[in-house]
Each structure stands twice: as structure tokens, then as C-alpha cells.
N, CA, C and O atoms as a printed pandas DataFrame, in Angstrom:
     atom_number atom_name residue_name chain_id  residue_number  x_coord  y_coord  z_coord
0              1         N          MET        A               1    9.683   -4.010 -117.650
1              2        CA          MET        A               1    9.962   -5.164 -116.825
2              3         C          MET        A               1   10.213   -6.397 -117.705
3              4         O          MET        A               1   11.108   -7.191 -117.415
4              5         N          LEU        A               2    9.431   -6.557 -118.773
5              6        CA          LEU        A               2    9.633   -7.706 -119.651
6              7         C          LEU        A               2   11.000   -7.647 -120.330
7              8         O          LEU        A               2   11.653   -8.674 -120.510
8              9         N          ALA        A               3   11.424   -6.449 -120.701
9             10        CA          ALA        A               3   12.748   -6.303 -121.323
10            11         C          ALA        A               3   13.843   -6.680 -120.325
11            12         O          ALA        A               3   14.829   -7.315 -120.699
12            13         N          LYS        A               4   13.677   -6.295 -119.069
13            14        CA          LYS        A               4   14.661   -6.655 -118.041
14            15         C          LYS        A               4   14.649   -8.157 -117.773
15            16         O          LYS        A               4   15.705   -8.755 -117.568
16            17         N          ALA        A               5   13.470   -8.771 -117.772
17            18        CA          ALA        A               5   13.382  -10.218 -117.577
18            19         C          ALA        A               5   14.051  -10.941 -118.739
19            20         O          ALA        A               5   14.764  -11.924 -118.537
20            21         N          GLN        A               6   13.821  -10.454 -119.956
21            22        CA          GLN        A               6   14.458  -11.044 -121.129
22            23         C          GLN        A               6   15.976  -10.953 -121.004
23            24         O          GLN        A               6   16.688  -11.918 -121.282
24            25         N          SER        A               7   16.459   -9.802 -120.590
25            26        CA          SER        A               7   17.896   -9.608 -120.430
26            27         C          SER        A               7   18.466  -10.505 -119.340
27            28         O          SER        A               7   19.544  -11.075 -119.506
28            29         N          ALA        A               8   17.748  -10.634 -118.223
29            30        CA          ALA        A               8   18.219  -11.454 -117.102
30            31         C          ALA        A               8   18.270  -12.929 -117.456
31            32         O          ALA        A               8   19.157  -13.646 -116.992
32            33         N          MET        A               9   17.334  -13.392 -118.270
33            34        CA          MET        A               9   17.251  -14.816 -118.604
34            35         C          MET        A               9   18.077  -15.180 -119.838
35            36         O          MET        A               9   18.337  -16.360 -120.075
36            37         N          GLY        A              10   18.487  -14.200 -120.615
37            38        CA          GLY        A              10   19.309  -14.468 -121.791
38            39         C          GLY        A              10   18.623  -15.379 -122.785
39            40         O          GLY        A              10   17.452  -15.188 -123.115
40            41         N          ASP        A              11   19.358  -16.372 -123.259
41            42        CA          ASP        A              11   18.837  -17.290 -124.273
42            43         C          ASP        A              11   17.806  -18.282 -123.734
43            44         O          ASP        A              11   17.184  -19.009 -124.509
44            45         N          LEU        A              12   17.622  -18.318 -122.418
45            46        CA          LEU        A              12   16.651  -19.251 -121.840
46            47         C          LEU        A              12   15.210  -18.794 -122.048
47            48         O          LEU        A              12   14.276  -19.584 -121.904
48            49         N          LEU        A              13   15.031  -17.514 -122.387
49            50        CA          LEU        A              13   13.699  -16.933 -122.462
50            51         C          LEU        A              13   13.575  -16.104 -123.722
51            52         O          LEU        A              13   14.501  -15.388 -124.101
52            53         N          SER        A              14   12.439  -16.203 -124.361
53            54        CA          SER        A              14   12.136  -15.358 -125.502
54            55         C          SER        A              14   10.829  -14.644 -125.215
55            56         O          SER        A              14    9.769  -15.270 -125.186
56            57         N          VAL        A              15   10.897  -13.348 -125.005
57            58        CA          VAL        A              15    9.702  -12.545 -124.742
58            59         C          VAL        A              15    9.195  -12.013 -126.071
59            60         O          VAL        A              15    9.937  -11.390 -126.831
60            61         N          VAL        A              16    7.934  -12.264 -126.338
61            62        CA          VAL        A              16    7.292  -11.744 -127.539
62            63         C          VAL        A              16    6.061  -10.970 -127.085
63            64         O          VAL        A              16    5.177  -11.527 -126.436
64            65         N          THR        A              17    6.005   -9.700 -127.422
65            66        CA          THR        A              17    4.836   -8.902 -127.091
66            67         C          THR        A              17    3.871   -8.945 -128.267
67            68         O          THR        A              17    4.286   -8.976 -129.425
68            69         N          VAL        A              18    2.584   -8.947 -127.957
69            70        CA          VAL        A              18    1.558   -8.939 -128.991
70            71         C          VAL        A              18    0.678   -7.722 -128.759
71            72         O          VAL        A              18    0.114   -7.541 -127.680
72            73         N          SER        A              19    0.570   -6.897 -129.781
73            74        CA          SER        A              19   -0.284   -5.719 -129.706
74            75         C          SER        A              19   -1.568   -5.985 -130.474
75            76         O          SER        A              19   -1.535   -6.425 -131.624
76            77         N          THR        A              20   -2.694   -5.717 -129.836
77            78        CA          THR        A              20   -3.986   -5.847 -130.498
78            79         C          THR        A              20   -4.515   -4.480 -130.914
79            80         O          THR        A              20   -5.684   -4.336 -131.272
80            81         N          ASP        A              21   -3.645   -3.483 -130.862
81            82        CA          ASP        A              21   -4.014   -2.121 -131.220
82            83         C          ASP        A              21   -4.368   -2.036 -132.702
83            84         O          ASP        A              21   -3.583   -2.436 -133.562
84            85         N          GLU        A              22   -5.552   -1.514 -132.989
85            86        CA          GLU        A              22   -5.963   -1.318 -134.369
86            87         C          GLU        A              22   -5.542    0.082 -134.802
87            88         O          GLU        A              22   -5.779    1.062 -134.096
88            89         N          GLY        A              23   -4.928    0.158 -135.945
89            90        CA          GLY        A              23   -4.515    1.468 -136.420
90            91         C          GLY        A              23   -3.062    1.477 -136.825
91            92         O          GLY        A              23   -2.572    0.530 -137.441
92            93         N          ASN        A              24   -2.387    2.526 -136.486
93            94        CA          ASN        A              24   -1.030    2.778 -136.922
94            95         C          ASN        A              24   -0.013    1.979 -136.092
95            96         O          ASN        A              24    0.139    2.235 -134.897
96            97         N          PRO        A              25    0.687    1.009 -136.717
97            98        CA          PRO        A              25    1.690    0.229 -135.988
98            99         C          PRO        A              25    2.822    1.088 -135.415
99           100         O          PRO        A              25    3.485    0.675 -134.464
100          101         N          ALA        A              26    3.046    2.264 -135.977
101          102        CA          ALA        A              26    4.090    3.149 -135.455
102          103         C          ALA        A              26    3.773    3.580 -134.024
103          104         O          ALA        A              26    4.683    3.851 -133.241
104          105         N          ARG        A              27    2.483    3.645 -133.680
105          106        CA          ARG        A              27    2.114    3.998 -132.298
106          107         C          ARG        A              27    2.607    2.945 -131.320
107          108         O          ARG        A              27    2.993    3.265 -130.196
108          109         N          VAL        A              28    2.593    1.681 -131.751
109          110        CA          VAL        A              28    3.070    0.593 -130.899
110          111         C          VAL        A              28    4.563    0.770 -130.644
111          112         O          VAL        A              28    5.025    0.636 -129.511
112          113         N          THR        A              29    5.314    1.070 -131.700
113          114        CA          THR        A              29    6.757    1.292 -131.561
114          115         C          THR        A              29    7.028    2.468 -130.638
115          116         O          THR        A              29    7.913    2.395 -129.785
116          117         N          THR        A              30    6.285    3.543 -130.797
117          118        CA          THR        A              30    6.451    4.715 -129.929
118          119         C          THR        A              30    6.167    4.362 -128.480
119          120         O          THR        A              30    6.895    4.782 -127.581
120          121         N          TYR        A              31    5.113    3.593 -128.251
121          122        CA          TYR        A              31    4.749    3.184 -126.894
122          123         C          TYR        A              31    5.837    2.301 -126.276
123          124         O          TYR        A              31    6.233    2.513 -125.130
124          125         N          LEU        A              32    6.319    1.311 -127.036
125          126        CA          LEU        A              32    7.370    0.430 -126.523
126          127         C          LEU        A              32    8.641    1.221 -126.238
127          128         O          LEU        A              32    9.329    0.951 -125.254
128          129         N          ARG        A              33    8.956    2.185 -127.079
129          130        CA          ARG        A              33   10.136    3.031 -126.848
130          131         C          ARG        A              33    9.972    3.795 -125.538
131          132         O          ARG        A              33   10.925    3.915 -124.768
132          133         N          SER        A              34    8.760    4.317 -125.274
133          134        CA          SER        A              34    8.526    5.079 -124.037
134          135         C          SER        A              34    8.701    4.202 -122.798
135          136         O          SER        A              34    9.024    4.700 -121.719
136          137         N          LEU        A              35    8.487    2.896 -122.958
137          138        CA          LEU        A              35    8.662    1.957 -121.843
138          139         C          LEU        A              35   10.082    1.405 -121.747
139          140         O          LEU        A              35   10.414    0.698 -120.795
140          141         N          GLY        A              36   10.917    1.729 -122.730
141          142        CA          GLY        A              36   12.269    1.177 -122.758
142          143         C          GLY        A              36   12.279   -0.282 -123.160
143          144         O          GLY        A              36   13.147   -1.037 -122.721
144          145         N          ALA        A              37   11.327   -0.695 -123.992
145          146        CA          ALA        A              37   11.177   -2.106 -124.344
146          147         C          ALA        A              37   11.321   -2.355 -125.838
147          148         O          ALA        A              37   10.693   -3.270 -126.370
148          149         N          LEU        A              38   12.127   -1.566 -126.519
149          150        CA          LEU        A              38   12.256   -1.726 -127.967
150          151         C          LEU        A              38   12.970   -3.005 -128.370
151          152         O          LEU        A              38   12.807   -3.454 -129.505
152          153         N          GLY        A              39   13.747   -3.603 -127.497
153          154        CA          GLY        A              39   14.494   -4.805 -127.848
154          155         C          GLY        A              39   13.655   -6.069 -127.897
155          156         O          GLY        A              39   14.157   -7.126 -128.280
156          157         N          LEU        A              40   12.398   -5.981 -127.521
157          158        CA          LEU        A              40   11.538   -7.166 -127.497
158          159         C          LEU        A              40   10.946   -7.429 -128.877
159          160         O          LEU        A              40   10.667   -6.506 -129.641
160          161         N          LYS        A              41   10.763   -8.711 -129.175
161          162        CA          LYS        A              41   10.067   -9.081 -130.405
162          163         C          LYS        A              41    8.609   -8.667 -130.244
163          164         O          LYS        A              41    8.020   -8.848 -129.178
164          165         N          THR        A              42    8.031   -8.111 -131.307
165          166        CA          THR        A              42    6.652   -7.637 -131.233
166          167         C          THR        A              42    5.865   -8.116 -132.440
167          168         O          THR        A              42    6.330   -8.040 -133.577
168          169         N          VAL        A              43    4.664   -8.611 -132.171
169          170        CA          VAL        A              43    3.732   -9.022 -133.208
170          171         C          VAL        A              43    2.563   -8.047 -133.166
171          172         O          VAL        A              43    2.004   -7.789 -132.100
172          173         N          ILE        A              44    2.193   -7.506 -134.322
173          174        CA          ILE        A              44    1.024   -6.639 -134.412
174          175         C          ILE        A              44   -0.144   -7.503 -134.877
175          176         O          ILE        A              44   -0.159   -7.976 -136.014
176          177         N          ASP        A              45   -1.123   -7.706 -133.996
177          178        CA          ASP        A              45   -2.292   -8.531 -134.299
178          179         C          ASP        A              45   -3.519   -7.626 -134.355
179          180         O          ASP        A              45   -4.455   -7.785 -133.572
180          181         N          ASP        A              46   -3.506   -6.676 -135.287
181          182        CA          ASP        A              46   -4.570   -5.677 -135.350
182          183         C          ASP        A              46   -5.914   -6.248 -135.797
183          184         O          ASP        A              46   -6.938   -5.578 -135.664
184          185         N          ARG        A              47   -5.929   -7.456 -136.317
185          186        CA          ARG        A              47   -7.191   -8.101 -136.692
186          187         C          ARG        A              47   -7.665   -9.098 -135.634
187          188         O          ARG        A              47   -8.734   -9.692 -135.771
188          189         N          GLY        A              48   -6.871   -9.279 -134.583
189          190        CA          GLY        A              48   -7.254  -10.189 -133.510
190          191         C          GLY        A              48   -7.195  -11.652 -133.887
191          192         O          GLY        A              48   -7.903  -12.468 -133.296
192          193         N          GLN        A              49   -6.369  -12.004 -134.854
193          194        CA          GLN        A              49   -6.305  -13.386 -135.317
194          195         C          GLN        A              49   -5.819  -14.351 -134.247
195          196         O          GLN        A              49   -6.188  -15.525 -134.259
196          197         N          LEU        A              50   -5.000  -13.875 -133.328
197          198        CA          LEU        A              50   -4.490  -14.751 -132.273
198          199         C          LEU        A              50   -5.448  -14.874 -131.097
199          200         O          LEU        A              50   -5.417  -15.866 -130.369
200          201         N          SER        A              51   -6.297  -13.872 -130.909
201          202        CA          SER        A              51   -7.115  -13.842 -129.697
202          203         C          SER        A              51   -8.605  -14.058 -129.928
203          204         O          SER        A              51   -9.366  -14.175 -128.968
204          205         N          LYS        A              52   -9.027  -14.111 -131.174
205          206        CA          LYS        A              52  -10.458  -14.275 -131.440
206          207         C          LYS        A              52  -10.765  -15.652 -132.004
207          208         O          LYS        A              52   -9.981  -16.230 -132.758
208          209         N          GLU        A              53  -11.914  -16.153 -131.622
209          210        CA          GLU        A              53  -12.368  -17.456 -132.089
210          211         C          GLU        A              53  -12.934  -17.315 -133.502
211          212         O          GLU        A              53  -13.624  -16.344 -133.813
212          213         N          SER        A              54  -12.636  -18.283 -134.338
213          214        CA          SER        A              54  -13.239  -18.314 -135.670
214          215         C          SER        A              54  -14.221  -19.477 -135.718
215          216         O          SER        A              54  -14.324  -20.251 -134.767
216          217         N          ALA        A              55  -14.934  -19.594 -136.817
217          218        CA          ALA        A              55  -15.946  -20.644 -136.946
218          219         C          ALA        A              55  -15.350  -22.037 -136.853
219          220         O          ALA        A              55  -16.017  -22.969 -136.401
220          221         N          ASP        A              56  -14.104  -22.189 -137.274
221          222        CA          ASP        A              56  -13.503  -23.523 -137.302
222          223         C          ASP        A              56  -12.327  -23.715 -136.356
223          224         O          ASP        A              56  -11.714  -24.783 -136.340
224          225         N          GLN        A              57  -12.002  -22.683 -135.559
225          226        CA          GLN        A              57  -10.823  -22.817 -134.691
226          227         C          GLN        A              57  -10.957  -21.935 -133.448
227          228         O          GLN        A              57  -11.375  -20.781 -133.543
228          229         N          PRO        A              58  -10.603  -22.480 -132.289
229          230        CA          PRO        A              58  -10.595  -21.657 -131.078
230          231         C          PRO        A              58   -9.424  -20.672 -131.143
231          232         O          PRO        A              58   -8.497  -20.874 -131.927
232          233         N          PRO        A              59   -9.452  -19.619 -130.335
233          234        CA          PRO        A              59   -8.339  -18.669 -130.356
234          235         C          PRO        A              59   -7.047  -19.312 -129.868
235          236         O          PRO        A              59   -7.068  -20.180 -128.994
236          237         N          VAL        A              60   -5.938  -18.888 -130.429
237          238        CA          VAL        A              60   -4.634  -19.394 -130.004
238          239         C          VAL        A              60   -4.322  -18.880 -128.603
239          240         O          VAL        A              60   -3.908  -19.642 -127.730
240          241         N          PHE        A              61   -4.524  -17.580 -128.397
241          242        CA          PHE        A              61   -4.260  -16.933 -127.120
242          243         C          PHE        A              61   -5.480  -16.107 -126.708
243          244         O          PHE        A              61   -5.523  -14.906 -126.974
244          245         N          PRO        A              62   -6.463  -16.725 -126.067
245          246        CA          PRO        A              62   -7.637  -15.958 -125.633
246          247         C          PRO        A              62   -7.235  -14.853 -124.658
247          248         O          PRO        A              62   -6.315  -15.018 -123.857
248          249         N          LEU        A              63   -7.929  -13.740 -124.739
249          250        CA          LEU        A              63   -7.663  -12.631 -123.820
250          251         C          LEU        A              63   -8.546  -12.774 -122.587
251          252         O          LEU        A              63   -9.770  -12.665 -122.666
252          253         N          TYR        A              64   -7.913  -13.019 -121.457
253          254        CA          TYR        A              64   -8.622  -13.116 -120.182
254          255         C          TYR        A              64   -8.563  -11.801 -119.428
255          256         O          TYR        A              64   -9.092  -11.691 -118.321
256          257         N          GLY        A              65   -7.941  -10.831 -120.004
257          258        CA          GLY        A              65   -7.718   -9.520 -119.426
258          259         C          GLY        A              65   -6.493   -8.944 -120.109
259          260         O          GLY        A              65   -5.809   -9.631 -120.867
260          261         N          ILE        A              66   -6.228   -7.699 -119.839
261          262        CA          ILE        A              66   -5.034   -7.086 -120.412
262          263         C          ILE        A              66   -4.312   -6.386 -119.279
263          264         O          ILE        A              66   -4.930   -5.575 -118.588
264          265         N          PRO        A              67   -3.059   -6.651 -119.057
265          266        CA          PRO        A              67   -2.234   -7.559 -119.840
266          267         C          PRO        A              67   -2.484   -9.019 -119.469
267          268         O          PRO        A              67   -2.995   -9.326 -118.392
268          269         N          VAL        A              68   -2.118   -9.892 -120.371
269          270        CA          VAL        A              68   -2.170  -11.328 -120.111
270          271         C          VAL        A              68   -0.847  -11.917 -120.587
271          272         O          VAL        A              68   -0.325  -11.534 -121.633
272          273         N          THR        A              69   -0.319  -12.842 -119.816
273          274        CA          THR        A              69    0.954  -13.479 -120.143
274          275         C          THR        A              69    0.721  -14.966 -120.357
275          276         O          THR        A              69    0.081  -15.636 -119.546
276          277         N          TYR        A              70    1.245  -15.458 -121.446
277          278        CA          TYR        A              70    1.215  -16.893 -121.725
278          279         C          TYR        A              70    2.630  -17.426 -121.614
279          280         O          TYR        A              70    3.556  -16.874 -122.208
280          281         N          LEU        A              71    2.798  -18.496 -120.857
281          282        CA          LEU        A              71    4.077  -19.187 -120.785
282          283         C          LEU        A              71    4.008  -20.343 -121.772
283          284         O          LEU        A              71    3.214  -21.269 -121.606
284          285         N          VAL        A              72    4.843  -20.279 -122.791
285          286        CA          VAL        A              72    4.834  -21.279 -123.854
286          287         C          VAL        A              72    6.179  -21.999 -123.830
287          288         O          VAL        A              72    7.235  -21.367 -123.839
288          289         N          THR        A              73    6.125  -23.326 -123.801
289          290        CA          THR        A              73    7.360  -24.109 -123.758
290          291         C          THR        A              73    8.015  -24.150 -125.136
291          292         O          THR        A              73    7.423  -23.740 -126.134
292          293         N          ARG        A              74    9.231  -24.646 -125.167
293          294        CA          ARG        A              74    9.952  -24.779 -126.439
294          295         C          ARG        A              74    9.216  -25.693 -127.413
295          296         O          ARG        A              74    9.350  -25.554 -128.629
296          297         N          SER        A              75    8.439  -26.628 -126.870
297          298        CA          SER        A              75    7.666  -27.526 -127.726
298          299         C          SER        A              75    6.324  -26.899 -128.138
299          300         O          SER        A              75    5.459  -27.573 -128.696
300          301         N          ARG        A              76    6.169  -25.608 -127.856
301          302        CA          ARG        A              76    4.994  -24.809 -128.255
302          303         C          ARG        A              76    3.714  -25.206 -127.524
303          304         O          ARG        A              76    2.613  -25.057 -128.054
304          305         N          ARG        A              77    3.868  -25.701 -126.328
305          306        CA          ARG        A              77    2.717  -26.037 -125.491
306          307         C          ARG        A              77    2.481  -24.902 -124.507
307          308         O          ARG        A              77    3.418  -24.430 -123.863
308          309         N          ILE        A              78    1.228  -24.459 -124.389
309          310        CA          ILE        A              78    0.911  -23.420 -123.404
310          311         C          ILE        A              78    0.958  -24.066 -122.026
311          312         O          ILE        A              78    0.163  -24.952 -121.711
312          313         N          ALA        A              79    1.905  -23.605 -121.210
313          314        CA          ALA        A              79    2.119  -24.195 -119.894
314          315         C          ALA        A              79    1.431  -23.405 -118.793
315          316         O          ALA        A              79    1.245  -23.918 -117.690
316          317         N          GLY        A              80    1.055  -22.171 -119.073
317          318        CA          GLY        A              80    0.402  -21.371 -118.053
318          319         C          GLY        A              80   -0.081  -20.049 -118.602
319          320         O          GLY        A              80    0.405  -19.560 -119.621
320          321         N          VAL        A              81   -1.052  -19.480 -117.901
321          322        CA          VAL        A              81   -1.623  -18.188 -118.266
322          323         C          VAL        A              81   -1.725  -17.351 -117.000
323          324         O          VAL        A              81   -2.199  -17.828 -115.970
324          325         N          ILE        A              82   -1.279  -16.105 -117.079
325          326        CA          ILE        A              82   -1.371  -15.204 -115.942
326          327         C          ILE        A              82   -2.037  -13.928 -116.435
327          328         O          ILE        A              82   -1.528  -13.260 -117.335
328          329         N          SER        A              83   -3.173  -13.597 -115.844
329          330        CA          SER        A              83   -3.897  -12.390 -116.210
330          331         C          SER        A              83   -3.545  -11.279 -115.232
331          332         O          SER        A              83   -3.574  -11.475 -114.017
332          333         N          GLY        A              84   -3.212  -10.113 -115.772
333          334        CA          GLY        A              84   -2.867   -8.971 -114.941
334          335         C          GLY        A              84   -1.372   -8.724 -114.925
335          336         O          GLY        A              84   -0.583   -9.518 -115.438
336          337         N          ALA        A              85   -1.006   -7.616 -114.331
337          338        CA          ALA        A              85    0.405   -7.232 -114.256
338          339         C          ALA        A              85    1.155   -8.179 -113.327
339          340         O          ALA        A              85    0.646   -8.568 -112.276
340          341         N          THR        A              86    2.357   -8.540 -113.722
341          342        CA          THR        A              86    3.183   -9.473 -112.954
342          343         C          THR        A              86    4.595   -8.928 -112.863
343          344         O          THR        A              86    5.133   -8.420 -113.847
344          345         N          ASP        A              87    5.194   -9.031 -111.697
345          346        CA          ASP        A              87    6.589   -8.610 -111.521
346          347         C          ASP        A              87    7.500   -9.784 -111.843
347          348         O          ASP        A              87    7.748  -10.638 -110.992
348          349         N          TRP        A              88    7.995   -9.823 -113.070
349          350        CA          TRP        A              88    8.825  -10.933 -113.540
350          351         C          TRP        A              88   10.254  -10.870 -113.027
351          352         O          TRP        A              88   11.066  -11.732 -113.361
352          353         N          LEU        A              89   10.577   -9.862 -112.219
353          354        CA          LEU        A              89   11.942   -9.728 -111.713
354          355         C          LEU        A              89   12.105  -10.268 -110.300
355          356         O          LEU        A              89   13.216  -10.260 -109.771
356          357         N          THR        A              90   11.030  -10.737 -109.672
357          358        CA          THR        A              90   11.158  -11.303 -108.336
358          359         C          THR        A              90   11.880  -12.647 -108.425
359          360         O          THR        A              90   11.850  -13.292 -109.473
360          361         N          PRO        A              91   12.522  -13.074 -107.352
361          362        CA          PRO        A              91   13.183  -14.384 -107.382
362          363         C          PRO        A              91   12.219  -15.527 -107.717
363          364         O          PRO        A              91   12.590  -16.461 -108.428
364          365         N          GLU        A              92   10.987  -15.456 -107.208
365          366        CA          GLU        A              92   10.002  -16.510 -107.484
366          367         C          GLU        A              92    9.651  -16.558 -108.973
367          368         O          GLU        A              92    9.566  -17.635 -109.564
368          369         N          ALA        A              93    9.451  -15.391 -109.564
369          370        CA          ALA        A              93    9.118  -15.334 -110.988
370          371         C          ALA        A              93   10.291  -15.813 -111.836
371          372         O          ALA        A              93   10.093  -16.494 -112.842
372          373         N          GLN        A              94   11.508  -15.459 -111.434
373          374        CA          GLN        A              94   12.685  -15.907 -112.171
374          375         C          GLN        A              94   12.824  -17.427 -112.109
375          376         O          GLN        A              94   13.203  -18.053 -113.099
376          377         N          ARG        A              95   12.518  -18.028 -110.952
377          378        CA          ARG        A              95   12.555  -19.490 -110.841
378          379         C          ARG        A              95   11.480  -20.129 -111.719
379          380         O          ARG        A              95   11.727  -21.153 -112.357
380          381         N          LEU        A              96   10.300  -19.533 -111.752
381          382        CA          LEU        A              96    9.218  -20.050 -112.590
382          383         C          LEU        A              96    9.625  -20.010 -114.063
383          384         O          LEU        A              96    9.429  -20.983 -114.791
384          385         N          LEU        A              97   10.187  -18.890 -114.493
385          386        CA          LEU        A              97   10.622  -18.774 -115.888
386          387         C          LEU        A              97   11.742  -19.764 -116.207
387          388         O          LEU        A              97   11.755  -20.370 -117.278
388          389         N          ALA        A              98   12.666  -19.922 -115.285
389          390        CA          ALA        A              98   13.758  -20.862 -115.496
390          391         C          ALA        A              98   13.228  -22.294 -115.594
391          392         O          ALA        A              98   13.719  -23.091 -116.393
392          393         N          TYR        A              99   12.230  -22.610 -114.778
393          394        CA          TYR        A              99   11.629  -23.950 -114.834
394          395         C          TYR        A              99   11.020  -24.208 -116.204
395          396         O          TYR        A              99   11.284  -25.237 -116.825
396          397         N          TYR        A             100   10.205  -23.270 -116.670
397          398        CA          TYR        A             100    9.547  -23.481 -117.964
398          399         C          TYR        A             100   10.508  -23.360 -119.134
399          400         O          TYR        A             100   10.244  -23.908 -120.204
400          401         N          ALA        A             101   11.598  -22.669 -118.957
401          402        CA          ALA        A             101   12.612  -22.599 -120.016
402          403         C          ALA        A             101   13.279  -23.962 -120.205
403          404         O          ALA        A             101   13.764  -24.286 -121.289
404          405         N          ALA        A             102   13.294  -24.750 -119.133
405          406        CA          ALA        A             102   13.938  -26.068 -119.192
406          407         C          ALA        A             102   12.986  -27.172 -119.674
407          408         O          ALA        A             102   13.428  -28.284 -119.962
408          409         N          VAL        A             103   11.699  -26.873 -119.761
409          410        CA          VAL        A             103   10.693  -27.884 -120.147
410          411         C          VAL        A             103   10.712  -28.081 -121.652
411          412         O          VAL        A             103    9.944  -28.886 -122.179
């Protein structure tokens, strides 16, 4: 679904998947291929650097559940967080993405 949303929105949207899977990064590629989502940018965060709090810094993207979606504006501001599966192909979701793409 994310690959289809990326395709539908074109240059207005950049979907980046983040895997917190510890172990072999090739498993992530195999999994994304099975979903038909190989065209998406993927970050392997096997140490949890993006989602875990450190002594001197809060997490960049805290995990409120899996999956979790962060809407990040072009100015790198987190504009929203959605926990759980979301149908990004509905007209409402497409309008939401288009709105934040313009921010």
C-alpha cells in the first residue's frame, strides 16, 4: 500500500520505511519484495537509534506500536503520528498526504 501511495503522489511524497529488525538485512529486502514494495527507500535501524531514548536525547521516532507512521514535512517537522495499519489509498488519506506535502 505504501508503494502504491508513493506512486500515486509522485514527487509530492517520499515514503521511507524503517526496519528495526535485528539480524540479516537481506531478510528485510526479501520481506519487502514479497510485499511488492522494493521501490521504497528503506533504512535499517537494527540498533534502534531512531526509536530508543538515550541519556542525552529523546528518540527521533518513538514506537507507539507497529506499524507506526510519521508524517514529516519538508522542513523536517513531525506533523503527525498514526499508530496501526492505515489505508493510504483512500481519498481522505490522499488529501491528508497532499496537505502535508504542501506544508
